[in-house]
C-alpha positions, 0 to 999 in steps of 0.5 A: 405336504410331507415333512421330512423327519430325518434331516440327517440325510439332507445334511449329508453331502452327496460325496459322503452318500456316494462314497458310503453306499457305493465306493466303500463296498466296492473297495471292500470287494477289491481288497478281498480279491487282492486288488488295489482299492479306488483312491479317494484323495481329491487329487487322485480320484479322477479317472478317464472314461472312454465316453466321448462328449456329445458334440465334441467327440473328436476332441473331448472325453469325460473324467469321472470322480471316484470320490464324488461321482461327478463328471467333467470334460477333458481334452482327449490329448491330456494325460489322465489315469484310467482303471481297466475293468475286465469280466472273468466268466466261470465256465 
């Protein structure tokens, strides 16, 4: 059996790891191009996803927390924020 020597990683929450290694670098890139950073405040971090909930495709879609990386179901007719994403190809 292996012993874990670095317990600091175990004690860090999923939120801090996700934010530190994913959202912070993304926010830095967004800032570099003059965009608005992803809001990490608990009440403002949920964004609508166009991905439908399996078995409930007519009624539900997913909300995605940009703070923690978690998802939860939401009715399609309930208003939520979304963040459009586009690709710009250099030709």
